[in-house]
All heavy atoms as TSV, in Angstrom:
chain	resi	resn	atom	element	x	y	z
A	1	MET	N	N	-29.174	4.973	-41.390
A	1	MET	CA	C	-30.524	5.371	-41.019
A	1	MET	C	C	-30.748	5.030	-39.549
A	1	MET	O	O	-30.380	3.967	-39.087
A	1	MET	CB	C	-31.520	4.646	-41.920
A	1	MET	CG	C	-32.926	5.014	-41.667
A	1	MET	SD	S	-33.967	4.330	-42.967
A	1	MET	CE	C	-35.325	5.420	-42.800
A	2	ALA	N	N	-31.346	5.935	-38.833
A	2	ALA	CA	C	-31.556	5.750	-37.398
A	2	ALA	C	C	-32.656	4.722	-37.151
A	2	ALA	O	O	-33.619	4.631	-37.894
A	2	ALA	CB	C	-31.928	7.073	-36.758
A	3	SER	N	N	-32.490	3.973	-36.089
A	3	SER	CA	C	-33.505	2.985	-35.753
A	3	SER	C	C	-34.724	3.677	-35.152
A	3	SER	O	O	-34.684	4.848	-34.778
A	3	SER	CB	C	-32.940	1.968	-34.770
A	3	SER	OG	O	-32.774	2.559	-33.502
A	4	GLU	N	N	-35.807	2.933	-35.051
A	4	GLU	CA	C	-37.043	3.492	-34.505
A	4	GLU	C	C	-36.882	3.886	-33.034
A	4	GLU	O	O	-37.478	4.854	-32.583
A	4	GLU	CB	C	-38.184	2.490	-34.672
A	4	GLU	CG	C	-38.608	2.291	-36.114
A	4	GLU	CD	C	-39.152	3.563	-36.740
A	4	GLU	OE1	O	-39.994	4.230	-36.122
A	4	GLU	OE2	O	-38.717	3.892	-37.854
A	5	LYS	N	N	-36.075	3.132	-32.288
A	5	LYS	CA	C	-35.863	3.466	-30.878
A	5	LYS	C	C	-35.125	4.789	-30.731
A	5	LYS	O	O	-35.426	5.580	-29.839
A	5	LYS	CB	C	-35.094	2.357	-30.174
A	5	LYS	CG	C	-35.897	1.093	-29.978
A	5	LYS	CD	C	-35.102	0.047	-29.244
A	5	LYS	CE	C	-35.894	-1.239	-29.099
A	5	LYS	NZ	N	-35.151	-2.272	-28.405
A	6	VAL	N	N	-34.172	5.054	-31.603
A	6	VAL	CA	C	-33.422	6.316	-31.559
A	6	VAL	C	C	-34.350	7.477	-31.925
A	6	VAL	O	O	-34.321	8.530	-31.288
A	6	VAL	CB	C	-32.199	6.255	-32.494
A	6	VAL	CG1	C	-31.523	7.610	-32.605
A	6	VAL	CG2	C	-31.219	5.197	-32.029
A	7	LYS	N	N	-35.186	7.270	-32.926
A	7	LYS	CA	C	-36.133	8.317	-33.317
A	7	LYS	C	C	-37.117	8.617	-32.185
A	7	LYS	O	O	-37.397	9.781	-31.893
A	7	LYS	CB	C	-36.903	7.899	-34.559
A	7	LYS	CG	C	-36.069	7.857	-35.814
A	7	LYS	CD	C	-36.908	7.388	-36.984
A	7	LYS	CE	C	-36.077	7.156	-38.207
A	7	LYS	NZ	N	-36.877	6.615	-39.320
A	8	LEU	N	N	-37.633	7.571	-31.543
A	8	LEU	CA	C	-38.553	7.758	-30.427
A	8	LEU	C	C	-37.860	8.481	-29.274
A	8	LEU	O	O	-38.425	9.397	-28.673
A	8	LEU	CB	C	-39.104	6.416	-29.951
A	8	LEU	CG	C	-40.047	6.451	-28.756
A	8	LEU	CD1	C	-41.283	7.281	-29.053
A	8	LEU	CD2	C	-40.432	5.037	-28.350
A	9	GLY	N	N	-36.623	8.095	-28.985
A	9	GLY	CA	C	-35.860	8.764	-27.932
A	9	GLY	C	C	-35.641	10.234	-28.233
A	9	GLY	O	O	-35.753	11.086	-27.344
A	10	ALA	N	N	-35.349	10.544	-29.495
A	10	ALA	CA	C	-35.144	11.939	-29.874
A	10	ALA	C	C	-36.425	12.751	-29.715
A	10	ALA	O	O	-36.399	13.884	-29.224
A	10	ALA	CB	C	-34.636	12.020	-31.314
A	11	VAL	N	N	-37.554	12.170	-30.106
A	11	VAL	CA	C	-38.838	12.867	-29.957
A	11	VAL	C	C	-39.139	13.101	-28.481
A	11	VAL	O	O	-39.586	14.181	-28.089
A	11	VAL	CB	C	-39.967	12.075	-30.648
A	11	VAL	CG1	C	-41.334	12.629	-30.271
A	11	VAL	CG2	C	-39.795	12.104	-32.150
A	12	LEU	N	N	-38.883	12.098	-27.644
A	12	LEU	CA	C	-39.126	12.247	-26.210
A	12	LEU	C	C	-38.221	13.315	-25.596
A	12	LEU	O	O	-38.674	14.136	-24.788
A	12	LEU	CB	C	-38.926	10.914	-25.497
A	12	LEU	CG	C	-40.015	9.874	-25.705
A	12	LEU	CD1	C	-39.577	8.532	-25.135
A	12	LEU	CD2	C	-41.305	10.324	-25.078
A	13	ILE	N	N	-36.950	13.304	-25.959
A	13	ILE	CA	C	-36.009	14.284	-25.406
A	13	ILE	C	C	-36.395	15.698	-25.815
A	13	ILE	O	O	-36.451	16.611	-24.980
A	13	ILE	CB	C	-34.571	13.955	-25.810
A	13	ILE	CG1	C	-34.100	12.713	-25.064
A	13	ILE	CG2	C	-33.635	15.128	-25.562
A	13	ILE	CD1	C	-32.772	12.162	-25.542
A	14	VAL	N	N	-36.680	15.895	-27.097
A	14	VAL	CA	C	-37.055	17.233	-27.562
A	14	VAL	C	C	-38.383	17.660	-26.951
A	14	VAL	O	O	-38.536	18.806	-26.515
A	14	VAL	CB	C	-37.120	17.270	-29.107
A	14	VAL	CG1	C	-37.743	18.559	-29.599
A	14	VAL	CG2	C	-35.729	17.089	-29.696
A	15	GLY	N	N	-39.333	16.736	-26.880
A	15	GLY	CA	C	-40.650	17.076	-26.347
A	15	GLY	C	C	-40.642	17.403	-24.879
A	15	GLY	O	O	-41.289	18.354	-24.442
A	16	ILE	N	N	-39.907	16.629	-24.092
A	16	ILE	CA	C	-39.886	16.852	-22.643
A	16	ILE	C	C	-38.841	17.892	-22.257
A	16	ILE	O	O	-39.148	18.892	-21.603
A	16	ILE	CB	C	-39.647	15.526	-21.900
A	16	ILE	CG1	C	-40.822	14.574	-22.137
A	16	ILE	CG2	C	-39.454	15.767	-20.406
A	16	ILE	CD1	C	-40.591	13.166	-21.652
A	17	LEU	N	N	-37.613	17.669	-22.655
A	17	LEU	CA	C	-36.527	18.565	-22.262
A	17	LEU	C	C	-36.643	19.928	-22.944
A	17	LEU	O	O	-36.479	20.969	-22.301
A	17	LEU	CB	C	-35.172	17.915	-22.577
A	17	LEU	CG	C	-33.938	18.589	-22.027
A	17	LEU	CD1	C	-33.971	18.588	-20.509
A	17	LEU	CD2	C	-32.695	17.877	-22.528
A	18	GLY	N	N	-36.946	19.917	-24.229
A	18	GLY	CA	C	-37.066	21.183	-24.958
A	18	GLY	C	C	-38.197	22.049	-24.431
A	18	GLY	O	O	-38.035	23.247	-24.213
A	19	SER	N	N	-39.341	21.418	-24.206
A	19	SER	CA	C	-40.482	22.178	-23.674
A	19	SER	C	C	-40.207	22.674	-22.258
A	19	SER	O	O	-40.555	23.798	-21.912
A	19	SER	CB	C	-41.731	21.303	-23.666
A	19	SER	OG	O	-42.082	20.934	-24.973
A	20	GLY	N	N	-39.590	21.831	-21.450
A	20	GLY	CA	C	-39.274	22.230	-20.077
A	20	GLY	C	C	-38.275	23.363	-20.014
A	20	GLY	O	O	-38.425	24.295	-19.211
A	21	LEU	N	N	-37.245	23.293	-20.839
A	21	LEU	CA	C	-36.250	24.374	-20.852
A	21	LEU	C	C	-36.847	25.678	-21.363
A	21	LEU	O	O	-36.547	26.760	-20.831
A	21	LEU	CB	C	-35.041	23.979	-21.697
A	21	LEU	CG	C	-34.107	22.947	-21.080
A	21	LEU	CD1	C	-33.052	22.521	-22.090
A	21	LEU	CD2	C	-33.460	23.484	-19.821
A	22	ALA	N	N	-37.680	25.589	-22.385
A	22	ALA	CA	C	-38.330	26.799	-22.895
A	22	ALA	C	C	-39.217	27.412	-21.814
A	22	ALA	O	O	-39.213	28.633	-21.617
A	22	ALA	CB	C	-39.147	26.467	-24.142
A	23	ASP	N	N	-39.958	26.573	-21.092
A	23	ASP	CA	C	-40.797	27.056	-19.996
A	23	ASP	C	C	-39.942	27.713	-18.922
A	23	ASP	O	O	-40.258	28.812	-18.437
A	23	ASP	CB	C	-41.597	25.892	-19.408
A	23	ASP	CG	C	-42.435	26.303	-18.212
A	23	ASP	OD1	O	-42.863	27.460	-18.141
A	23	ASP	OD2	O	-42.657	25.438	-17.338
A	24	TYR	N	N	-38.851	27.078	-18.542
A	24	TYR	CA	C	-37.979	27.623	-17.499
A	24	TYR	C	C	-37.416	28.991	-17.900
A	24	TYR	O	O	-37.481	29.949	-17.121
A	24	TYR	CB	C	-36.839	26.648	-17.218
A	24	TYR	CG	C	-35.781	27.217	-16.321
A	24	TYR	CD1	C	-36.004	27.352	-14.946
A	24	TYR	CD2	C	-34.558	27.657	-16.828
A	24	TYR	CE1	C	-35.038	27.888	-14.117
A	24	TYR	CE2	C	-33.590	28.189	-16.008
A	24	TYR	CZ	C	-33.832	28.305	-14.654
A	24	TYR	OH	O	-32.873	28.848	-13.838
A	25	PHE	N	N	-36.870	29.082	-19.104
A	25	PHE	CA	C	-36.245	30.337	-19.525
A	25	PHE	C	C	-37.268	31.454	-19.709
A	25	PHE	O	O	-37.005	32.610	-19.369
A	25	PHE	CB	C	-35.427	30.137	-20.792
A	25	PHE	CG	C	-34.149	29.371	-20.556
A	25	PHE	CD1	C	-33.900	28.187	-21.224
A	25	PHE	CD2	C	-33.214	29.814	-19.637
A	25	PHE	CE1	C	-32.731	27.475	-20.998
A	25	PHE	CE2	C	-32.047	29.111	-19.395
A	25	PHE	CZ	C	-31.804	27.937	-20.076
A	26	LEU	N	N	-38.439	31.126	-20.228
A	26	LEU	CA	C	-39.464	32.164	-20.366
A	26	LEU	C	C	-39.985	32.610	-19.004
A	26	LEU	O	O	-40.247	33.803	-18.796
A	26	LEU	CB	C	-40.609	31.651	-21.240
A	26	LEU	CG	C	-40.294	31.567	-22.729
A	26	LEU	CD1	C	-41.368	30.783	-23.458
A	26	LEU	CD2	C	-40.135	32.957	-23.323
A	27	THR	N	N	-40.132	31.673	-18.073
A	27	THR	CA	C	-40.602	32.035	-16.732
A	27	THR	C	C	-39.584	32.905	-16.012
A	27	THR	O	O	-39.948	33.904	-15.379
A	27	THR	CB	C	-40.906	30.768	-15.914
A	27	THR	OG1	O	-41.901	30.006	-16.604
A	27	THR	CG2	C	-41.416	31.116	-14.530
A	28	THR	N	N	-38.292	32.551	-16.095
A	28	THR	CA	C	-37.267	33.363	-15.434
A	28	THR	C	C	-37.090	34.717	-16.112
A	28	THR	O	O	-36.615	35.657	-15.476
A	28	THR	CB	C	-35.916	32.628	-15.380
A	28	THR	OG1	O	-35.514	32.277	-16.692
A	28	THR	CG2	C	-36.006	31.394	-14.511
A	29	ALA	N	N	-37.482	34.827	-17.386
A	29	ALA	CA	C	-37.399	36.105	-18.088
A	29	ALA	C	C	-38.606	36.988	-17.787
A	29	ALA	O	O	-38.680	38.120	-18.263
A	29	ALA	CB	C	-37.284	35.878	-19.591
A	30	GLY	N	N	-39.548	36.462	-16.992
A	30	GLY	CA	C	-40.690	37.276	-16.610
A	30	GLY	C	C	-41.948	37.016	-17.425
A	30	GLY	O	O	-42.876	37.823	-17.394
A	31	TYR	N	N	-42.003	35.914	-18.155
A	31	TYR	CA	C	-43.161	35.566	-18.965
A	31	TYR	C	C	-43.709	34.193	-18.566
A	31	TYR	O	O	-43.670	33.237	-19.346
A	31	TYR	CB	C	-42.795	35.553	-20.453
A	31	TYR	CG	C	-42.230	36.846	-20.948
A	31	TYR	CD1	C	-40.869	36.993	-21.184
A	31	TYR	CD2	C	-43.060	37.937	-21.180
A	31	TYR	CE1	C	-40.344	38.188	-21.635
A	31	TYR	CE2	C	-42.554	39.133	-21.637
A	31	TYR	CZ	C	-41.198	39.257	-21.861
A	31	TYR	OH	O	-40.685	40.442	-22.305
A	32	PRO	N	N	-44.253	34.069	-17.348
A	32	PRO	CA	C	-44.709	32.746	-16.895
A	32	PRO	C	C	-45.887	32.200	-17.703
A	32	PRO	O	O	-45.966	30.998	-17.952
A	32	PRO	CB	C	-45.091	32.960	-15.441
A	32	PRO	CG	C	-45.358	34.417	-15.329
A	32	PRO	CD	C	-44.462	35.087	-16.335
A	33	GLY	N	N	-46.780	33.053	-18.121
A	33	GLY	CA	C	-47.925	32.595	-18.920
A	33	GLY	C	C	-47.486	32.056	-20.275
A	33	GLY	O	O	-47.961	31.020	-20.735
A	34	LEU	N	N	-46.574	32.761	-20.901
A	34	LEU	CA	C	-46.046	32.306	-22.188
A	34	LEU	C	C	-45.258	31.008	-22.010
A	34	LEU	O	O	-45.345	30.102	-22.847
A	34	LEU	CB	C	-45.164	33.389	-22.807
A	34	LEU	CG	C	-44.566	33.077	-24.174
A	34	LEU	CD1	C	-45.663	32.816	-25.201
A	34	LEU	CD2	C	-43.660	34.218	-24.617
A	35	GLY	N	N	-44.518	30.902	-20.906
A	35	GLY	CA	C	-43.766	29.682	-20.639
A	35	GLY	C	C	-44.676	28.477	-20.489
A	35	GLY	O	O	-44.405	27.411	-21.042
A	36	ARG	N	N	-45.778	28.647	-19.752
A	36	ARG	CA	C	-46.739	27.543	-19.591
A	36	ARG	C	C	-47.365	27.168	-20.922
A	36	ARG	O	O	-47.580	25.993	-21.217
A	36	ARG	CB	C	-47.824	27.924	-18.593
A	36	ARG	CG	C	-47.370	27.849	-17.161
A	36	ARG	CD	C	-48.538	28.005	-16.210
A	36	ARG	NE	N	-49.184	29.319	-16.329
A	36	ARG	CZ	C	-48.910	30.345	-15.544
A	36	ARG	NH1	N	-48.043	30.212	-14.566
A	36	ARG	NH2	N	-49.527	31.497	-15.713
A	37	THR	N	N	-47.666	28.166	-21.738
A	37	THR	CA	C	-48.279	27.915	-23.046
A	37	THR	C	C	-47.325	27.159	-23.962
A	37	THR	O	O	-47.716	26.185	-24.610
A	37	THR	CB	C	-48.706	29.242	-23.697
A	37	THR	OG1	O	-49.598	29.926	-22.817
A	37	THR	CG2	C	-49.370	29.009	-25.033
A	38	VAL	N	N	-46.062	27.594	-23.994
A	38	VAL	CA	C	-45.064	26.917	-24.827
A	38	VAL	C	C	-44.860	25.490	-24.347
A	38	VAL	O	O	-44.766	24.561	-25.149
A	38	VAL	CB	C	-43.734	27.704	-24.836
A	38	VAL	CG1	C	-42.608	26.901	-25.430
A	38	VAL	CG2	C	-43.903	29.012	-25.584
A	39	TRP	N	N	-44.826	25.297	-23.034
A	39	TRP	CA	C	-44.656	23.943	-22.496
A	39	TRP	C	C	-45.830	23.052	-22.890
A	39	TRP	O	O	-45.638	21.925	-23.334
A	39	TRP	CB	C	-44.523	23.979	-20.969
A	39	TRP	CG	C	-44.382	22.609	-20.400
A	39	TRP	CD1	C	-43.244	21.899	-20.265
A	39	TRP	CD2	C	-45.444	21.773	-19.922
A	39	TRP	NE1	N	-43.531	20.663	-19.722
A	39	TRP	CE2	C	-44.866	20.567	-19.510
A	39	TRP	CE3	C	-46.813	21.938	-19.808
A	39	TRP	CZ2	C	-45.620	19.520	-18.992
A	39	TRP	CZ3	C	-47.566	20.902	-19.299
A	39	TRP	CH2	C	-46.963	19.711	-18.889
A	40	ALA	N	N	-47.040	23.550	-22.738
A	40	ALA	CA	C	-48.228	22.760	-23.054
A	40	ALA	C	C	-48.292	22.405	-24.537
A	40	ALA	O	O	-48.587	21.266	-24.900
A	40	ALA	CB	C	-49.485	23.507	-22.636
A	41	ILE	N	N	-48.001	23.357	-25.393
A	41	ILE	CA	C	-48.027	23.099	-26.832
A	41	ILE	C	C	-46.926	22.111	-27.223
A	41	ILE	O	O	-47.157	21.182	-28.000
A	41	ILE	CB	C	-47.913	24.415	-27.624
A	41	ILE	CG1	C	-49.194	25.228	-27.452
A	41	ILE	CG2	C	-47.636	24.151	-29.098
A	41	ILE	CD1	C	-49.110	26.628	-28.005
A	42	GLY	N	N	-45.734	22.286	-26.681
A	42	GLY	CA	C	-44.634	21.367	-26.994
A	42	GLY	C	C	-44.903	19.959	-26.511
A	42	GLY	O	O	-44.656	18.975	-27.228
A	43	TYR	N	N	-45.423	19.822	-25.296
A	43	TYR	CA	C	-45.706	18.502	-24.738
A	43	TYR	C	C	-46.833	17.826	-25.506
A	43	TYR	O	O	-46.764	16.648	-25.834
A	43	TYR	CB	C	-46.066	18.637	-23.258
A	43	TYR	CG	C	-45.927	17.354	-22.490
A	43	TYR	CD1	C	-44.688	16.950	-22.001
A	43	TYR	CD2	C	-47.026	16.549	-22.249
A	43	TYR	CE1	C	-44.556	15.776	-21.290
A	43	TYR	CE2	C	-46.902	15.372	-21.531
A	43	TYR	CZ	C	-45.663	14.985	-21.058
A	43	TYR	OH	O	-45.532	13.831	-20.362
A	44	ALA	N	N	-47.894	18.581	-25.819
A	44	ALA	CA	C	-49.018	18.021	-26.572
A	44	ALA	C	C	-48.588	17.612	-27.979
A	44	ALA	O	O	-49.019	16.568	-28.482
A	44	ALA	CB	C	-50.153	19.029	-26.641
A	45	THR	N	N	-47.731	18.404	-28.594
A	45	THR	CA	C	-47.229	18.046	-29.919
A	45	THR	C	C	-46.431	16.761	-29.855
A	45	THR	O	O	-46.561	15.893	-30.736
A	45	THR	CB	C	-46.366	19.192	-30.486
A	45	THR	OG1	O	-47.166	20.376	-30.547
A	45	THR	CG2	C	-45.838	18.853	-31.862
A	46	MET	N	N	-45.601	16.585	-28.818
A	46	MET	CA	C	-44.839	15.356	-28.663
A	46	MET	C	C	-45.775	14.160	-28.526
A	46	MET	O	O	-45.568	13.123	-29.174
A	46	MET	CB	C	-43.930	15.436	-27.437
A	46	MET	CG	C	-43.181	14.152	-27.155
A	46	MET	SD	S	-42.599	13.987	-25.461
A	46	MET	CE	C	-44.113	13.976	-24.533
A	47	VAL	N	N	-46.818	14.288	-27.722
A	47	VAL	CA	C	-47.770	13.190	-27.534
A	47	VAL	C	C	-48.464	12.853	-28.847
A	47	VAL	O	O	-48.612	11.673	-29.204
A	47	VAL	CB	C	-48.789	13.550	-26.432
A	47	VAL	CG1	C	-49.932	12.550	-26.393
A	47	VAL	CG2	C	-48.103	13.635	-25.085
A	48	LEU	N	N	-48.886	13.856	-29.599
A	48	LEU	CA	C	-49.542	13.606	-30.882
A	48	LEU	C	C	-48.609	12.958	-31.893
A	48	LEU	O	O	-49.025	12.065	-32.638
A	48	LEU	CB	C	-50.111	14.912	-31.444
A	48	LEU	CG	C	-51.324	15.464	-30.717
A	48	LEU	CD1	C	-51.705	16.832	-31.264
A	48	LEU	CD2	C	-52.490	14.504	-30.813
A	49	VAL	N	N	-47.356	13.378	-31.933
A	49	VAL	CA	C	-46.386	12.774	-32.857
A	49	VAL	C	C	-46.162	11.313	-32.499
A	49	VAL	O	O	-46.154	10.442	-33.378
A	49	VAL	CB	C	-45.056	13.564	-32.849
A	49	VAL	CG1	C	-43.933	12.785	-33.515
A	49	VAL	CG2	C	-45.238	14.902	-33.532
A	50	ILE	N	N	-46.006	11.013	-31.218
A	50	ILE	CA	C	-45.811	9.624	-30.789
A	50	ILE	C	C	-47.036	8.789	-31.122
A	50	ILE	O	O	-46.924	7.671	-31.628
A	50	ILE	CB	C	-45.471	9.563	-29.287
A	50	ILE	CG1	C	-44.064	10.113	-29.069
A	50	ILE	CG2	C	-45.578	8.139	-28.757
A	50	ILE	CD1	C	-43.692	10.274	-27.623
A	51	TRP	N	N	-48.224	9.333	-30.884
A	51	TRP	CA	C	-49.439	8.591	-31.205
A	51	TRP	C	C	-49.532	8.342	-32.708
A	51	TRP	O	O	-49.804	7.223	-33.143
A	51	TRP	CB	C	-50.675	9.367	-30.738
A	51	TRP	CG	C	-51.943	8.738	-31.233
A	51	TRP	CD1	C	-52.580	7.651	-30.723
A	51	TRP	CD2	C	-52.701	9.152	-32.370
A	51	TRP	NE1	N	-53.691	7.374	-31.476
A	51	TRP	CE2	C	-53.788	8.273	-32.495
A	51	TRP	CE3	C	-52.559	10.185	-33.296
A	51	TRP	CZ2	C	-54.737	8.398	-33.502
A	51	TRP	CZ3	C	-53.498	10.305	-34.300
A	51	TRP	CH2	C	-54.575	9.414	-34.396
A	52	TYR	N	N	-49.292	9.382	-33.516
A	52	TYR	CA	C	-49.482	9.278	-34.963
A	52	TYR	C	C	-48.471	8.333	-35.609
A	52	TYR	O	O	-48.823	7.570	-36.503
A	52	TYR	CB	C	-49.389	10.666	-35.605
A	52	TYR	CG	C	-49.752	10.664	-37.066
A	52	TYR	CD1	C	-51.085	10.631	-37.443
A	52	TYR	CD2	C	-48.774	10.671	-38.050
A	52	TYR	CE1	C	-51.439	10.623	-38.786
A	52	TYR	CE2	C	-49.120	10.657	-39.388
A	52	TYR	CZ	C	-50.447	10.637	-39.749
A	52	TYR	OH	O	-50.796	10.609	-41.076
A	53	ILE	N	N	-47.230	8.362	-35.168
A	53	ILE	CA	C	-46.188	7.571	-35.832
A	53	ILE	C	C	-46.081	6.163	-35.260
A	53	ILE	O	O	-45.939	5.194	-36.011
A	53	ILE	CB	C	-44.829	8.297	-35.744
A	53	ILE	CG1	C	-44.907	9.591	-36.555
A	53	ILE	CG2	C	-43.706	7.410	-36.249
A	53	ILE	CD1	C	-43.679	10.456	-36.461
A	54	TRP	N	N	-46.159	6.001	-33.934
A	54	TRP	CA	C	-45.867	4.695	-33.337
A	54	TRP	C	C	-47.090	3.955	-32.802
A	54	TRP	O	O	-47.127	2.740	-32.815
A	54	TRP	CB	C	-44.837	4.848	-32.229
A	54	TRP	CG	C	-43.475	5.096	-32.766
A	54	TRP	CD1	C	-42.635	4.172	-33.322
A	54	TRP	CD2	C	-42.788	6.338	-32.838
A	54	TRP	NE1	N	-41.484	4.779	-33.731
A	54	TRP	CE2	C	-41.539	6.107	-33.441
A	54	TRP	CE3	C	-43.105	7.632	-32.430
A	54	TRP	CZ2	C	-40.609	7.110	-33.653
A	54	TRP	CZ3	C	-42.184	8.635	-32.651
A	54	TRP	CH2	C	-40.956	8.365	-33.253
A	55	ILE	N	N	-48.095	4.644	-32.294
A	55	ILE	CA	C	-49.209	3.951	-31.655
A	55	ILE	C	C	-50.367	3.715	-32.621
A	55	ILE	O	O	-50.951	2.631	-32.639
A	55	ILE	CB	C	-49.679	4.720	-30.405
A	55	ILE	CG1	C	-48.546	4.762	-29.384
A	55	ILE	CG2	C	-50.927	4.084	-29.813
A	55	ILE	CD1	C	-48.838	5.594	-28.177
A	56	ARG	N	N	-50.716	4.679	-33.438
A	56	ARG	CA	C	-51.851	4.564	-34.341
A	56	ARG	C	C	-51.756	3.363	-35.279
A	56	ARG	O	O	-52.759	2.667	-35.483
A	56	ARG	CB	C	-52.002	5.855	-35.152
A	56	ARG	CG	C	-53.255	5.908	-36.006
A	56	ARG	CD	C	-53.307	7.207	-36.800
A	56	ARG	NE	N	-52.160	7.376	-37.658
A	56	ARG	CZ	C	-52.109	6.989	-38.929
A	56	ARG	NH1	N	-53.142	6.437	-39.495
A	56	ARG	NH2	N	-51.031	7.201	-39.643
A	57	PRO	N	N	-50.601	3.048	-35.849
A	57	PRO	CA	C	-50.544	1.912	-36.779
A	57	PRO	C	C	-50.669	0.530	-36.118
A	57	PRO	O	O	-50.836	-0.458	-36.813
A	57	PRO	CB	C	-49.172	2.040	-37.433
A	57	PRO	CG	C	-48.692	3.393	-37.139
A	57	PRO	CD	C	-49.364	3.825	-35.886
A	58	LEU	N	N	-50.597	0.447	-34.789
A	58	LEU	CA	C	-50.667	-0.851	-34.131
A	58	LEU	C	C	-52.055	-1.456	-34.260
A	58	LEU	O	O	-53.052	-0.772	-34.176
A	58	LEU	CB	C	-50.295	-0.717	-32.652
A	58	LEU	CG	C	-48.872	-0.265	-32.341
A	58	LEU	CD1	C	-48.705	-0.130	-30.836
A	58	LEU	CD2	C	-47.862	-1.246	-32.903
A	59	ASP	N	N	-52.091	-2.760	-34.425
A	59	ASP	CA	C	-53.356	-3.481	-34.524
A	59	ASP	C	C	-53.611	-4.175	-33.202
A	59	ASP	O	O	-52.929	-5.131	-32.851
A	59	ASP	CB	C	-53.276	-4.494	-35.663
A	59	ASP	CG	C	-54.575	-5.241	-35.875
A	59	ASP	OD1	O	-55.617	-4.732	-35.399
A	59	ASP	OD2	O	-54.554	-6.301	-36.510
A	60	PHE	N	N	-54.597	-3.698	-32.450
A	60	PHE	CA	C	-54.894	-4.237	-31.138
A	60	PHE	C	C	-56.005	-5.278	-31.140
A	60	PHE	O	O	-56.527	-5.628	-30.112
A	60	PHE	CB	C	-55.268	-3.107	-30.158
A	60	PHE	CG	C	-54.107	-2.238	-29.794
A	60	PHE	CD1	C	-54.069	-0.917	-30.177
A	60	PHE	CD2	C	-53.051	-2.753	-29.061
A	60	PHE	CE1	C	-53.001	-0.108	-29.835
A	60	PHE	CE2	C	-51.987	-1.939	-28.712
A	60	PHE	CZ	C	-51.964	-0.623	-29.105
A	61	SER	N	N	-56.406	-5.743	-32.293
A	61	SER	CA	C	-57.503	-6.718	-32.341
A	61	SER	C	C	-56.990	-8.104	-31.939
A	61	SER	O	O	-55.835	-8.464	-32.171
A	61	SER	CB	C	-58.106	-6.775	-33.743
A	61	SER	OG	O	-57.131	-7.205	-34.661
A	62	GLY	N	N	-57.860	-8.856	-31.341
A	62	GLY	CA	C	-57.512	-10.196	-30.907
A	62	GLY	C	C	-57.597	-11.191	-32.052
A	62	GLY	O	O	-57.997	-10.848	-33.166
A	63	PRO	N	N	-57.246	-12.428	-31.777
A	63	PRO	CA	C	-57.308	-13.432	-32.826
A	63	PRO	C	C	-58.761	-13.752	-33.200
A	63	PRO	O	O	-59.659	-13.665	-32.377
A	63	PRO	CB	C	-56.625	-14.644	-32.185
A	63	PRO	CG	C	-56.776	-14.446	-30.725
A	63	PRO	CD	C	-56.765	-12.967	-30.509
A	64	THR	N	N	-58.959	-14.055	-34.454
A	64	THR	CA	C	-60.295	-14.430	-34.913
A	64	THR	C	C	-60.405	-15.946	-34.940
A	64	THR	O	O	-59.435	-16.653	-35.171
A	64	THR	CB	C	-60.561	-13.851	-36.310
A	64	THR	OG1	O	-59.557	-14.321	-37.199
A	64	THR	CG2	C	-60.561	-12.345	-36.276
A	65	SER	N	N	-61.596	-16.424	-34.701
A	65	SER	CA	C	-61.813	-17.882	-34.640
A	65	SER	C	C	-61.829	-18.510	-36.009
A	65	SER	O	O	-62.357	-18.112	-36.933
A	65	SER	CB	C	-63.121	-18.198	-33.935
A	65	SER	OG	O	-63.069	-17.675	-32.634
């Protein structure tokens, strides 16, 4: 089973690299608007996945007296 760091790294790579490559190829194919849209959706999805899986469960409350 993959560790949490490997899973986080995979999400980051797919979210950043995958979205960027899709944007690049769509823009060079003559679809710059679609490329920007795909990049924005992919990047936002990566941020939401990271928030939902790794950040949301954290307890940021301080110690109680």
